[in-house]
C-alpha positions in Angstrom: 10.7 6.8 14.6 9.0 4.7 11.9 10.1 4.4 8.3 8.4 2.8 5.3 10.3 1.4 2.3 8.3 0.5 -0.8 9.2 -1.6 -3.8 7.5 -3.3 -6.8 6.2 -0.6 -9.0 6.9 -0.4 -12.7 5.5 -0.6 -16.2 3.0 -3.3 -17.2 0.6 -3.8 -20.0 -3.1 -3.8 -19.4 -4.3 -7.1 -18.0 -0.9 -7.7 -16.4 0.1 -8.0 -12.7 2.3 -6.3 -10.3 3.1 -6.9 -6.6 3.9 -4.0 -4.3 5.7 -4.4 -1.0 6.1 -2.1 1.9 8.3 -2.8 4.9 8.1 -0.8 8.1 11.0 -0.4 10.5 11.9 1.7 13.5 10.6 1.9 17.1 7.5 -0.1 16.4 5.4 -1.6 19.2 2.5 -2.4 16.9 1.4 -1.6 13.4 -2.3 -0.8 13.8 -3.1 -0.4 10.2 -1.2 -0.6 6.9 -2.5 0.3 3.5 -2.0 1.6 0.0 -3.1 4.9 -1.4 -2.7 6.2 -4.9 -2.6 9.5 -6.7 -3.0 9.9 -10.4 -2.0 13.0 -12.3 -4.5 15.8 -11.6 -6.4 13.8 -9.1 -6.6 13.6 -5.3 -4.9 10.8 -3.4 -7.3 8.0 -2.7 -7.4 4.9 -0.6 -6.8 1.7 -2.5 -6.8 -0.9 0.3 -5.9 -1.2 3.9 -5.6 -4.0 6.5 -5.8 -3.7 10.3 -3.7 -5.6 12.8 -6.8 -7.8 13.3 -7.0 -8.6 9.6 -9.9 -6.4 8.7 -9.6 -5.4 5.1 -11.1 -2.5 3.1 -10.9 -2.0 -0.7 -12.0 0.8 -2.8 -14.7 -0.3 -5.2 -12.7 0.1 -8.4 -10.1 -2.6 -7.3 -12.4 -5.2 -5.7 -11.9 -8.6 -7.3 -8.6 -7.5 -8.9 -6.3 -6.4 -6.0 -5.5 -8.3 -2.9 -3.8 -6.8 0.2 -2.0 -9.0 2.7 0.4 -8.5 5.6 3.2 -10.3 7.4 2.9 -9.1 11.0 6.2 -10.7 11.9 8.0 -8.7 9.2 5.8 -5.5 9.6 5.3 -5.8 5.8 2.3 -5.2 3.7 1.8 -6.5 0.1 -0.6 -5.4 -2.7 -1.1 -8.0 -5.4 -2.5 -6.2 -8.4 -4.0 -8.3 -11.1 -6.0 -7.5 -14.3 -4.4 -4.0 -14.3 -6.1 -1.3 -16.3 -4.7 2.0 -17.6 -6.8 3.8 -15.1 -4.8 2.1 -12.3 -1.8 4.2 -13.4 -0.7 6.3 -10.4 1.9 6.8 -7.8 1.2 4.3 -5.0 1.9 5.3 -1.5 2.3 3.0 1.5 0.7 4.2 4.7 1.0 2.9 8.2 -0.5 3.8 11.5 1.6 2.6 14.4 2.1 2.7 18.1 5.8 3.2 19.0 7.7 1.9 22.1 7.3 5.4 23.5 3.6 5.0 23.3 3.3 7.5 20.5 0.6 7.1 17.9 2.1 7.9 14.5 1.0 7.9 10.9 3.7 7.6 8.3 3.9 7.6 4.5 6.3 5.9 2.1 8.1 7.8 -0.7 5.7 6.4 -3.4 6.2 4.0 -6.2 5.0 4.6 -9.8 2.7 2.1 -11.4 2.2 2.6 -15.1 -0.3 0.5 -17.1 -0.1 0.8 -20.8 -3.1 0.1 -23.1 
């Protein structure tokens, strides 16, 4: 019903920047919330940032002031601009979306994940 396609991961040196993108497609009536989670080796998946359809934004404390989440509602796309990257930001980043479909279903979907590696 709803699919997410991520792009933008890669290898960067500490202090560098990367931009992640995630586009949603399918039988979407409304994207209620989109966001990014990450999972580092040996750790639990954690919320990085999310943004609601009304524009309300949440960041985890460790990325505040460095990462910026934004969305293009017309394109059902969310972006994560990551600046001043640190080695501890290394993880697989997953896009997440909560959507209402045209069949009035309420669904939560995940992207396939994109690897971000920050070298010291």
